[in-house]
C-alpha positions as protocol buffer text, in pm:
chain_id: "A"
residue {
  index: 1
  type: UNK
  ca { x: 8809 y: 4614 z: -3694 }
}
residue {
  index: 2
  type: UNK
  ca { x: 8471 y: 4643 z: -3537 }
}
residue {
  index: 3
  type: UNK
  ca { x: 8420 y: 4419 z: -3240 }
}
residue {
  index: 4
  type: UNK
  ca { x: 8100 y: 4235 z: -3144 }
}
residue {
  index: 5
  type: UNK
  ca { x: 8052 y: 4467 z: -2852 }
}
residue {
  index: 6
  type: UNK
  ca { x: 8064 y: 4768 z: -3077 }
}
residue {
  index: 7
  type: UNK
  ca { x: 7809 y: 4612 z: -3309 }
}
residue {
  index: 8
  type: UNK
  ca { x: 7576 y: 4548 z: -3020 }
}
residue {
  index: 9
  type: UNK
  ca { x: 7623 y: 4901 z: -2901 }
}
residue {
  index: 10
  type: UNK
  ca { x: 7516 y: 5029 z: -3240 }
}
residue {
  index: 11
  type: UNK
  ca { x: 7173 y: 4858 z: -3212 }
}
residue {
  index: 12
  type: UNK
  ca { x: 6911 y: 5132 z: -3171 }
}
residue {
  index: 13
  type: UNK
  ca { x: 6733 y: 5155 z: -2836 }
}
residue {
  index: 14
  type: UNK
  ca { x: 6402 y: 5134 z: -3017 }
}
residue {
  index: 15
  type: UNK
  ca { x: 6495 y: 4784 z: -3127 }
}
residue {
  index: 16
  type: UNK
  ca { x: 6535 y: 4673 z: -2772 }
}
residue {
  index: 17
  type: UNK
  ca { x: 6207 y: 4840 z: -2689 }
}
residue {
  index: 18
  type: UNK
  ca { x: 6032 y: 4652 z: -2968 }
}
residue {
  index: 19
  type: UNK
  ca { x: 6200 y: 4329 z: -2860 }
}
residue {
  index: 20
  type: UNK
  ca { x: 6100 y: 4381 z: -2499 }
}
residue {
  index: 21
  type: UNK
  ca { x: 5747 y: 4466 z: -2604 }
}
residue {
  index: 22
  type: UNK
  ca { x: 5727 y: 4152 z: -2813 }
}
residue {
  index: 23
  type: UNK
  ca { x: 5857 y: 3947 z: -2522 }
}
residue {
  index: 24
  type: UNK
  ca { x: 5601 y: 4088 z: -2283 }
}
residue {
  index: 25
  type: UNK
  ca { x: 5325 y: 4050 z: -2544 }
}
residue {
  index: 26
  type: UNK
  ca { x: 5423 y: 3687 z: -2589 }
}
residue {
  index: 27
  type: UNK
  ca { x: 5428 y: 3640 z: -2211 }
}
residue {
  index: 28
  type: UNK
  ca { x: 5084 y: 3797 z: -2184 }
}
residue {
  index: 29
  type: UNK
  ca { x: 4948 y: 3559 z: -2447 }
}
residue {
  index: 30
  type: UNK
  ca { x: 5099 y: 3263 z: -2264 }
}
residue {
  index: 31
  type: UNK
  ca { x: 4959 y: 3379 z: -1931 }
}
residue {
  index: 32
  type: UNK
  ca { x: 4619 y: 3452 z: -2089 }
}
residue {
  index: 33
  type: UNK
  ca { x: 4605 y: 3108 z: -2252 }
}
residue {
  index: 34
  type: UNK
  ca { x: 4709 y: 2944 z: -1927 }
}
residue {
  index: 35
  type: UNK
  ca { x: 4436 y: 3130 z: -1734 }
}
residue {
  index: 36
  type: UNK
  ca { x: 4179 y: 3047 z: -2001 }
}
residue {
  index: 37
  type: UNK
  ca { x: 4276 y: 2681 z: -1987 }
}
residue {
  index: 38
  type: UNK
  ca { x: 4248 y: 2687 z: -1608 }
}
residue {
  index: 39
  type: UNK
  ca { x: 3902 y: 2850 z: -1626 }
}
residue {
  index: 40
  type: UNK
  ca { x: 3793 y: 2602 z: -1891 }
}
residue {
  index: 41
  type: UNK
  ca { x: 3911 y: 2314 z: -1672 }
}
residue {
  index: 42
  type: UNK
  ca { x: 3716 y: 2454 z: -1380 }
}
residue {
  index: 43
  type: UNK
  ca { x: 3407 y: 2493 z: -1597 }
}
residue {
  index: 44
  type: UNK
  ca { x: 3439 y: 2135 z: -1721 }
}
residue {
  index: 45
  type: UNK
  ca { x: 3474 y: 2009 z: -1365 }
}
residue {
  index: 46
  type: UNK
  ca { x: 3174 y: 2220 z: -1260 }
}
residue {
  index: 47
  type: UNK
  ca { x: 2965 y: 2088 z: -1552 }
}
residue {
  index: 48
  type: UNK
  ca { x: 3073 y: 1734 z: -1469 }
}
residue {
  index: 49
  type: UNK
  ca { x: 2975 y: 1778 z: -1105 }
}
residue {
  index: 50
  type: UNK
  ca { x: 2645 y: 1938 z: -1206 }
}
residue {
  index: 51
  type: UNK
  ca { x: 2560 y: 1647 z: -1440 }
}
residue {
  index: 52
  type: UNK
  ca { x: 2657 y: 1401 z: -1169 }
}
residue {
  index: 53
  type: UNK
  ca { x: 2432 y: 1573 z: -916 }
}
residue {
  index: 54
  type: UNK
  ca { x: 2149 y: 1583 z: -1171 }
}
residue {
  index: 55
  type: UNK
  ca { x: 2188 y: 1210 z: -1236 }
}
residue {
  index: 56
  type: UNK
  ca { x: 2194 y: 1138 z: -862 }
}
residue {
  index: 57
  type: UNK
  ca { x: 1885 y: 1353 z: -805 }
}
residue {
  index: 58
  type: UNK
  ca { x: 1700 y: 1183 z: -1092 }
}
residue {
  index: 59
  type: UNK
  ca { x: 1795 y: 844 z: -948 }
}
residue {
  index: 60
  type: UNK
  ca { x: 1678 y: 946 z: -600 }
}
residue {
  index: 61
  type: UNK
  ca { x: 1351 y: 1074 z: -741 }
}
residue {
  index: 62
  type: UNK
  ca { x: 1282 y: 752 z: -933 }
}
residue {
  index: 63
  type: UNK
  ca { x: 1370 y: 533 z: -635 }
}
residue {
  index: 64
  type: UNK
  ca { x: 1168 y: 731 z: -382 }
}
residue {
  index: 65
  type: UNK
  ca { x: 863 y: 757 z: -611 }
}
residue {
  index: 66
  type: UNK
  ca { x: 867 y: 380 z: -665 }
}
residue {
  index: 67
  type: UNK
  ca { x: 902 y: 329 z: -290 }
}
residue {
  index: 68
  type: UNK
  ca { x: 611 y: 565 z: -225 }
}
residue {
  index: 69
  type: UNK
  ca { x: 393 y: 365 z: -467 }
}
residue {
  index: 70
  type: UNK
  ca { x: 492 y: 46 z: -288 }
}
residue {
  index: 71
  type: UNK
  ca { x: 408 y: 186 z: 56 }
}
residue {
  index: 72
  type: UNK
  ca { x: 73 y: 318 z: -71 }
}
residue {
  index: 73
  type: UNK
  ca { x: -7 y: -27 z: -212 }
}
residue {
  index: 74
  type: UNK
  ca { x: 76 y: -177 z: 127 }
}
residue {
  index: 75
  type: UNK
  ca { x: -149 y: 68 z: 311 }
}
residue {
  index: 76
  type: UNK
  ca { x: -431 y: -8 z: 68 }
}
residue {
  index: 77
  type: UNK
  ca { x: -379 y: -378 z: 136 }
}
residue {
  index: 78
  type: UNK
  ca { x: -408 y: -317 z: 512 }
}
residue {
  index: 79
  type: UNK
  ca { x: -750 y: -160 z: 459 }
}
residue {
  index: 80
  type: UNK
  ca { x: -867 y: -425 z: 213 }
}
residue {
  index: 81
  type: UNK
  ca { x: -776 y: -713 z: 446 }
}
residue {
  index: 82
  type: UNK
  ca { x: -1079 y: -613 z: 657 }
}
residue {
  index: 83
  type: UNK
  ca { x: -1303 y: -754 z: 382 }
}
residue {
  index: 84
  type: UNK
  ca { x: -1338 y: -1129 z: 435 }
}
residue {
  index: 85
  type: UNK
  ca { x: -1508 y: -1161 z: 98 }
}
residue {
  index: 86
  type: UNK
  ca { x: -1178 y: -1086 z: -78 }
}
residue {
  index: 87
  type: UNK
  ca { x: -896 y: -1333 z: -134 }
}
residue {
  index: 88
  type: UNK
  ca { x: -584 y: -1221 z: 58 }
}
residue {
  index: 89
  type: UNK
  ca { x: -364 y: -1333 z: -233 }
}
residue {
  index: 90
  type: UNK
  ca { x: -550 y: -1092 z: -459 }
}
residue {
  index: 91
  type: UNK
  ca { x: -533 y: -815 z: -197 }
}
residue {
  index: 92
  type: UNK
  ca { x: -156 y: -848 z: -157 }
}
residue {
  index: 93
  type: UNK
  ca { x: -76 y: -906 z: -526 }
}
residue {
  index: 94
  type: UNK
  ca { x: 0 y: -541 z: -611 }
}
residue {
  index: 95
  type: UNK
  ca { x: 208 y: -486 z: -299 }
}
residue {
  index: 96
  type: UNK
  ca { x: 415 y: -797 z: -366 }
}
residue {
  index: 97
  type: UNK
  ca { x: 491 y: -674 z: -717 }
}
residue {
  index: 98
  type: UNK
  ca { x: 594 y: -324 z: -603 }
}
residue {
  index: 99
  type: UNK
  ca { x: 765 y: -412 z: -272 }
}
residue {
  index: 100
  type: UNK
  ca { x: 1108 y: -499 z: -422 }
}
residue {
  index: 101
  type: UNK
  ca { x: 1146 y: -138 z: -539 }
}
residue {
  index: 102
  type: UNK
  ca { x: 1184 y: -31 z: -176 }
}
residue {
  index: 103
  type: UNK
  ca { x: 1511 y: -224 z: -146 }
}
residue {
  index: 104
  type: UNK
  ca { x: 1682 y: 36 z: -368 }
}
residue {
  index: 105
  type: UNK
  ca { x: 1646 y: 288 z: -86 }
}
residue {
  index: 106
  type: UNK
  ca { x: 1922 y: 105 z: 99 }
}
residue {
  index: 107
  type: UNK
  ca { x: 2165 y: 218 z: -172 }
}
residue {
  index: 108
  type: UNK
  ca { x: 2086 y: 589 z: -204 }
}
residue {
  index: 109
  type: UNK
  ca { x: 1918 y: 702 z: 120 }
}
residue {
  index: 110
  type: UNK
  ca { x: 2090 y: 902 z: 389 }
}
residue {
  index: 111
  type: UNK
  ca { x: 2118 y: 720 z: 725 }
}
residue {
  index: 112
  type: UNK
  ca { x: 1835 y: 912 z: 896 }
}
residue {
  index: 113
  type: UNK
  ca { x: 1606 y: 871 z: 595 }
}
residue {
  index: 114
  type: UNK
  ca { x: 1687 y: 502 z: 571 }
}
residue {
  index: 115
  type: UNK
  ca { x: 1608 y: 453 z: 939 }
}
residue {
  index: 116
  type: UNK
  ca { x: 1272 y: 633 z: 915 }
}
residue {
  index: 117
  type: UNK
  ca { x: 1163 y: 455 z: 597 }
}
residue {
  index: 118
  type: UNK
  ca { x: 1267 y: 112 z: 723 }
}
residue {
  index: 119
  type: UNK
  ca { x: 1080 y: 173 z: 1048 }
}
residue {
  index: 120
  type: UNK
  ca { x: 761 y: 244 z: 853 }
}
residue {
  index: 121
  type: UNK
  ca { x: 817 y: -57 z: 625 }
}
residue {
  index: 122
  type: UNK
  ca { x: 880 y: -290 z: 918 }
}
residue {
  index: 123
  type: UNK
  ca { x: 556 y: -182 z: 1083 }
}
residue {
  index: 124
  type: UNK
  ca { x: 371 y: -217 z: 752 }
}
residue {
  index: 125
  type: UNK
  ca { x: 494 y: -571 z: 691 }
}
residue {
  index: 126
  type: UNK
  ca { x: 416 y: -664 z: 1052 }
}
residue {
  index: 127
  type: UNK
  ca { x: 63 y: -529 z: 1015 }
}
residue {
  index: 128
  type: UNK
  ca { x: 7 y: -728 z: 696 }
}
residue {
  index: 129
  type: UNK
  ca { x: 125 y: -1050 z: 862 }
}
residue {
  index: 130
  type: UNK
  ca { x: -78 y: -1001 z: 1179 }
}
residue {
  index: 131
  type: UNK
  ca { x: -393 y: -907 z: 988 }
}
residue {
  index: 132
  type: UNK
  ca { x: -369 y: -1221 z: 776 }
}
residue {
  index: 133
  type: UNK
  ca { x: -359 y: -1418 z: 1101 }
}
residue {
  index: 134
  type: UNK
  ca { x: -652 y: -1215 z: 1236 }
}
residue {
  index: 135
  type: UNK
  ca { x: -857 y: -1315 z: 930 }
}
residue {
  index: 136
  type: UNK
  ca { x: -832 y: -1687 z: 1011 }
}
residue {
  index: 137
  type: UNK
  ca { x: -1128 y: -1710 z: 1256 }
}
residue {
  index: 138
  type: UNK
  ca { x: -1356 y: -1515 z: 1022 }
}
residue {
  index: 139
  type: UNK
  ca { x: -1242 y: -1721 z: 724 }
}
residue {
  index: 140
  type: UNK
  ca { x: -1319 y: -2043 z: 915 }
}
residue {
  index: 141
  type: UNK
  ca { x: -1668 y: -1916 z: 998 }
}
residue {
  index: 142
  type: UNK
  ca { x: -1718 y: -1819 z: 634 }
}
residue {
  index: 143
  type: UNK
  ca { x: -1622 y: -2172 z: 523 }
}
residue {
  index: 144
  type: UNK
  ca { x: -1864 y: -2326 z: 775 }
}
residue {
  index: 145
  type: UNK
  ca { x: -2138 y: -2097 z: 651 }
}
residue {
  index: 146
  type: UNK
  ca { x: -2077 y: -2199 z: 291 }
}
residue {
  index: 147
  type: UNK
  ca { x: -2103 y: -2567 z: 386 }
}
residue {
  index: 148
  type: UNK
  ca { x: -2422 y: -2501 z: 582 }
}
residue {
  index: 149
  type: UNK
  ca { x: -2570 y: -2306 z: 292 }
}
residue {
  index: 150
  type: UNK
  ca { x: -2506 y: -2602 z: 64 }
}
residue {
  index: 151
  type: UNK
  ca { x: -2675 y: -2843 z: 307 }
}
residue {
  index: 152
  type: UNK
  ca { x: -2981 y: -2619 z: 342 }
}
residue {
  index: 153
  type: UNK
  ca { x: -3010 y: -2580 z: -35 }
}
residue {
  index: 154
  type: UNK
  ca { x: -2994 y: -2957 z: -81 }
}
residue {
  index: 155
  type: UNK
  ca { x: -3255 y: -3010 z: 193 }
}
residue {
  index: 156
  type: UNK
  ca { x: -3481 y: -2757 z: 24 }
}
residue {
  index: 157
  type: UNK
  ca { x: -3449 y: -2940 z: -308 }
}
residue {
  index: 158
  type: UNK
  ca { x: -3526 y: -3272 z: -138 }
}
residue {
  index: 159
  type: UNK
  ca { x: -3826 y: -3119 z: 41 }
}
residue {
  index: 160
  type: UNK
  ca { x: -3955 y: -2980 z: -289 }
}
residue {
  index: 161
  type: UNK
  ca { x: -3927 y: -3327 z: -441 }
}
residue {
  index: 162
  type: UNK
  ca { x: -4113 y: -3479 z: -143 }
}
residue {
  index: 163
  type: UNK
  ca { x: -4394 y: -3227 z: -188 }
}
residue {
  index: 164
  type: UNK
  ca { x: -4419 y: -3320 z: -557 }
}
residue {
  index: 165
  type: UNK
  ca { x: -4439 y: -3690 z: -465 }
}
residue {
  index: 166
  type: UNK
  ca { x: -4712 y: -3620 z: -208 }
}
residue {
  index: 167
  type: UNK
  ca { x: -4911 y: -3435 z: -471 }
}
residue {
  index: 168
  type: UNK
  ca { x: -4875 y: -3727 z: -708 }
}
residue {
  index: 169
  type: UNK
  ca { x: -4991 y: -3971 z: -438 }
}
residue {
  index: 170
  type: UNK
  ca { x: -5288 y: -3751 z: -351 }
}
residue {
  index: 171
  type: UNK
  ca { x: -5377 y: -3735 z: -718 }
}
residue {
  index: 172
  type: UNK
  ca { x: -5368 y: -4115 z: -732 }
}
residue {
  index: 173
  type: UNK
  ca { x: -5575 y: -4148 z: -416 }
}
residue {
  index: 174
  type: UNK
  ca { x: -5286 y: -4270 z: -196 }
}
residue {
  index: 175
  type: UNK
  ca { x: -5289 y: -4611 z: -353 }
}
residue {
  index: 176
  type: UNK
  ca { x: -4968 y: -4716 z: -176 }
}
residue {
  index: 177
  type: UNK
  ca { x: -4982 y: -4648 z: 204 }
}
residue {
  index: 178
  type: UNK
  ca { x: -4623 y: -4767 z: 257 }
}
residue {
  index: 179
  type: UNK
  ca { x: -4493 y: -4524 z: -4 }
}
residue {
  index: 180
  type: UNK
  ca { x: -4707 y: -4245 z: 138 }
}
residue {
  index: 181
  type: UNK
  ca { x: -4568 y: -4304 z: 486 }
}
residue {
  index: 182
  type: UNK
  ca { x: -4211 y: -4305 z: 352 }
}
residue {
  index: 183
  type: UNK
  ca { x: -4266 y: -3976 z: 170 }
}
residue {
  index: 184
  type: UNK
  ca { x: -4406 y: -3818 z: 487 }
}
residue {
  index: 185
  type: UNK
  ca { x: -4108 y: -3938 z: 692 }
}
residue {
  index: 186
  type: UNK
  ca { x: -3872 y: -3794 z: 435 }
}
residue {
  index: 187
  type: UNK
  ca { x: -4064 y: -3468 z: 435 }
}
residue {
  index: 188
  type: UNK
  ca { x: -4050 y: -3442 z: 815 }
}
residue {
  index: 189
  type: UNK
  ca { x: -3678 y: -3523 z: 817 }
}
residue {
  index: 190
  type: UNK
  ca { x: -3605 y: -3264 z: 546 }
}
residue {
  index: 191
  type: UNK
  ca { x: -3814 y: -3003 z: 727 }
}
residue {
  index: 192
  type: UNK
  ca { x: -3617 y: -3065 z: 1045 }
}
residue {
  index: 193
  type: UNK
  ca { x: -3291 y: -3036 z: 852 }
}
residue {
  index: 194
  type: UNK
  ca { x: -3401 y: -2705 z: 701 }
}
residue {
  index: 195
  type: UNK
  ca { x: -3506 y: -2563 z: 1038 }
}
residue {
  index: 196
  type: UNK
  ca { x: -3181 y: -2669 z: 1202 }
}
residue {
  index: 197
  type: UNK
  ca { x: -2979 y: -2549 z: 904 }
}
residue {
  index: 198
  type: UNK
  ca { x: -3146 y: -2207 z: 899 }
}
residue {
  index: 199
  type: UNK
  ca { x: -3081 y: -2165 z: 1271 }
}
residue {
  index: 200
  type: UNK
  ca { x: -2715 y: -2255 z: 1215 }
}
residue {
  index: 201
  type: UNK
  ca { x: -2703 y: -2016 z: 921 }
}
residue {
  index: 202
  type: UNK
  ca { x: -2828 y: -1730 z: 1137 }
}
residue {
  index: 203
  type: UNK
  ca { x: -2579 y: -1811 z: 1411 }
}
residue {
  index: 204
  type: UNK
  ca { x: -2286 y: -1831 z: 1170 }
}
residue {
  index: 205
  type: UNK
  ca { x: -2391 y: -1513 z: 994 }
}
residue {
  index: 206
  type: UNK
  ca { x: -2393 y: -1327 z: 1325 }
}
residue {
  index: 207
  type: UNK
  ca { x: -2051 y: -1466 z: 1414 }
}
residue {
  index: 208
  type: UNK
  ca { x: -1919 y: -1371 z: 1069 }
}
residue {
  index: 209
  type: UNK
  ca { x: -2052 y: -1017 z: 1106 }
}
residue {
  index: 210
  type: UNK
  ca { x: -1892 y: -987 z: 1450 }
}
residue {
  index: 211
  type: UNK
  ca { x: -1561 y: -1116 z: 1311 }
}
residue {
  index: 212
  type: UNK
  ca { x: -1587 y: -868 z: 1023 }
}
residue {
  index: 213
  type: UNK
  ca { x: -1647 y: -578 z: 1262 }
}
residue {
  index: 214
  type: UNK
  ca { x: -1357 y: -677 z: 1486 }
}
residue {
  index: 215
  type: UNK
  ca { x: -1128 y: -713 z: 1184 }
}
residue {
  index: 216
  type: UNK
  ca { x: -1230 y: -369 z: 1054 }
}
residue {
  index: 217
  type: UNK
  ca { x: -1143 y: -212 z: 1388 }
}
residue {
  index: 218
  type: UNK
  ca { x: -803 y: -385 z: 1385 }
}
residue {
  index: 219
  type: UNK
  ca { x: -729 y: -260 z: 1034 }
}
residue {
  index: 220
  type: UNK
  ca { x: -814 y: 96 z: 1134 }
}
residue {
  index: 221
  type: UNK
  ca { x: -590 y: 72 z: 1441 }
}
residue {
  index: 222
  type: UNK
  ca { x: -298 y: -46 z: 1228 }
}
residue {
  index: 223
  type: UNK
  ca { x: -356 y: 230 z: 972 }
}
residue {
  index: 224
  type: UNK
  ca { x: -361 y: 495 z: 1245 }
}
residue {
  index: 225
  type: UNK
  ca { x: -30 y: 369 z: 1384 }
}
residue {
  index: 226
  type: UNK
  ca { x: 125 y: 351 z: 1038 }
}
residue {
  index: 227
  type: UNK
  ca { x: 16 y: 704 z: 953 }
}
residue {
  index: 228
  type: UNK
  ca { x: 207 y: 829 z: 1257 }
}
residue {
  index: 229
  type: UNK
  ca { x: 528 y: 680 z: 1117 }
}
residue {
  index: 230
  type: UNK
  ca { x: 497 y: 838 z: 773 }
}
residue {
  index: 231
  type: UNK
  ca { x: 554 y: 1213 z: 841 }
}
residue {
  index: 232
  type: UNK
  ca { x: 919 y: 1176 z: 956 }
}
residue {
  index: 233
  type: UNK
  ca { x: 1002 y: 956 z: 657 }
}
residue {
  index: 234
  type: UNK
  ca { x: 826 y: 1186 z: 409 }
}
residue {
  index: 235
  type: UNK
  ca { x: 996 y: 1496 z: 551 }
}
residue {
  index: 236
  type: UNK
  ca { x: 1342 y: 1340 z: 523 }
}
residue {
  index: 237
  type: UNK
  ca { x: 1279 y: 1213 z: 169 }
}
residue {
  index: 238
  type: UNK
  ca { x: 1156 y: 1554 z: 54 }
}
residue {
  index: 239
  type: UNK
  ca { x: 1464 y: 1714 z: 208 }
}
residue {
  index: 240
  type: UNK
  ca { x: 1691 y: 1484 z: 6 }
}
residue {
  index: 241
  type: UNK
  ca { x: 1497 y: 1571 z: -310 }
}
residue {
  index: 242
  type: UNK
  ca { x: 1535 y: 1944 z: -250 }
}
residue {
  index: 243
  type: UNK
  ca { x: 1167 y: 1984 z: -155 }
}
residue {
  index: 244
  type: UNK
  ca { x: 1189 y: 2048 z: 219 }
}
residue {
  index: 245
  type: UNK
  ca { x: 871 y: 2068 z: 427 }
}
residue {
  index: 246
  type: UNK
  ca { x: 808 y: 2121 z: 796 }
}
residue {
  index: 247
  type: UNK
  ca { x: 745 y: 1784 z: 959 }
}
residue {
  index: 248
  type: UNK
  ca { x: 488 y: 1943 z: 1191 }
}
residue {
  index: 249
  type: UNK
  ca { x: 275 y: 2032 z: 887 }
}
residue {
  index: 250
  type: UNK
  ca { x: 278 y: 1669 z: 775 }
}
residue {
  index: 251
  type: UNK
  ca { x: 190 y: 1548 z: 1125 }
}
residue {
  index: 252
  type: UNK
  ca { x: -110 y: 1783 z: 1143 }
}
residue {
  index: 253
  type: UNK
  ca { x: -223 y: 1683 z: 795 }
}
residue {
  index: 254
  type: UNK
  ca { x: -201 y: 1309 z: 862 }
}
residue {
  index: 255
  type: UNK
  ca { x: -372 y: 1348 z: 1200 }
}
residue {
  index: 256
  type: UNK
  ca { x: -662 y: 1532 z: 1037 }
}
residue {
  index: 257
  type: UNK
  ca { x: -700 y: 1267 z: 767 }
}
residue {
  index: 258
  type: UNK
  ca { x: -680 y: 986 z: 1023 }
}
residue {
  index: 259
  type: UNK
  ca { x: -938 y: 1144 z: 1254 }
}
residue {
  index: 260
  type: UNK
  ca { x: -1181 y: 1198 z: 968 }
}
residue {
  index: 261
  type: UNK
  ca { x: -1153 y: 842 z: 838 }
}
residue {
  index: 262
  type: UNK
  ca { x: -1170 y: 695 z: 1189 }
}
residue {
  index: 263
  type: UNK
  ca { x: -1487 y: 894 z: 1261 }
}
residue {
  index: 264
  type: UNK
  ca { x: -1646 y: 778 z: 936 }
}
residue {
  index: 265
  type: UNK
  ca { x: -1560 y: 415 z: 1007 }
}
residue {
  index: 266
  type: UNK
  ca { x: -1695 y: 444 z: 1362 }
}
residue {
  index: 267
  type: UNK
  ca { x: -2029 y: 559 z: 1223 }
}
residue {
  index: 268
  type: UNK
  ca { x: -2040 y: 264 z: 983 }
}
residue {
  index: 269
  type: UNK
  ca { x: -1949 y: 13 z: 1256 }
}
residue {
  index: 270
  type: UNK
  ca { x: -2207 y: 154 z: 1496 }
}
residue {
  index: 271
  type: UNK
  ca { x: -2480 y: 125 z: 1233 }
}
residue {
  index: 272
  type: UNK
  ca { x: -2370 y: -231 z: 1158 }
}
residue {
  index: 273
  type: UNK
  ca { x: -2393 y: -321 z: 1528 }
}
residue {
  index: 274
  type: UNK
  ca { x: -2740 y: -169 z: 1551 }
}
residue {
  index: 275
  type: UNK
  ca { x: -2851 y: -374 z: 1251 }
}
residue {
  index: 276
  type: UNK
  ca { x: -2703 y: -690 z: 1405 }
}
residue {
  index: 277
  type: UNK
  ca { x: -2886 y: -622 z: 1732 }
}
residue {
  index: 278
  type: UNK
  ca { x: -3217 y: -586 z: 1548 }
}
residue {
  index: 279
  type: UNK
  ca { x: -3161 y: -911 z: 1361 }
}
residue {
  index: 280
  type: UNK
  ca { x: -3071 y: -1097 z: 1681 }
}
residue {
  index: 281
  type: UNK
  ca { x: -3367 y: -961 z: 1879 }
}
residue {
  index: 282
  type: UNK
  ca { x: -3665 y: -1203 z: 1910 }
}
residue {
  index: 283
  type: UNK
  ca { x: -3971 y: -1105 z: 1709 }
}
residue {
  index: 284
  type: UNK
  ca { x: -4230 y: -897 z: 1891 }
}
residue {
  index: 285
  type: UNK
  ca { x: -4539 y: -1087 z: 2005 }
}
residue {
  index: 286
  type: UNK
  ca { x: -4848 y: -1032 z: 1791 }
}
residue {
  index: 287
  type: UNK
  ca { x: -5086 y: -768 z: 1910 }
}
residue {
  index: 288
  type: UNK
  ca { x: -5411 y: -928 z: 2033 }
}
C-alpha cells in the first residue's frame, strides 16, 4: 500500500518549480498592486495639496487686489480733499464702499504683511480724518463768501431798480420831490452796500485762496508720508503672491514719483501766490 509520503515523493520536481514560480508571480502582483496603490495615494494627496494651494493663492490674490483698490481710492481721496469746491461726502464715497474689503486681509495675511498693511491703513485713515478737520476753516470762509455774494447781488438788483425809478422821475420832470429824495437815499444806501460788500468779497476770496493753498500743502505732506509706508507692504504682499520684488526698488520708485509730483505742486502753489500778491497789491497811480 502506497503511503501519502510516497505519493508526495513521486511528484515531479518541475511541479514544485511551477508552483513556486506561481507563488512568486502572485507575490509580485500583490507587491506591484500595493506599490501602485501607494503611489496613487501619494499622487492624490499631492493633487489635493496642489488644488488647496491654488485655491489659497487665488483667494490671496482676490483679497490683496481688492485691498489695493481700496488703498488707492483712499490716496485719491487724500488728494481730492484739497479742493474746497468738492463735497467731502462725494470725495470719500468710493473709499467708503471699498474700505471693507481690506478687513479680509486679517484672515489670510502673514503677520509681517498684516503689520505693514495695517500701519499704512492706520496712517491713511488718520490723514483722512485730520484733513476733513483742516477743511473746516476754508469751508466756513466759503460759506461766508456765498452769503456775501448773495447780499451784493441783491444790492445790485435794488440799485438797478433805483436807477430805473430815477429815470422815470427825470422823464416826468421830478414832479414829486419827496419821492425823488427817497429814491436818492435808497440809491446811496445801495451803493454803500455794494462797495462794502465788494470789499468783503475781496477779503474773503483772499482768505479762501490762502486756506486752499495751505490745505493743498497739507494734502501733499500726508501723501508723501503715506507713500513711504507703501513699499514695505507692497513687497511683503508680492512675496506672498509668489511675485517677489526688492523693497529698495519700490522705495526708489515711490521716492521718484513723490519728488516729481511735489515739484509740480510747488510750481502751481508758487504761481498761485504770485497771482494773489498781484491781486492784493494797490493799483498803480495814473501816469500824469
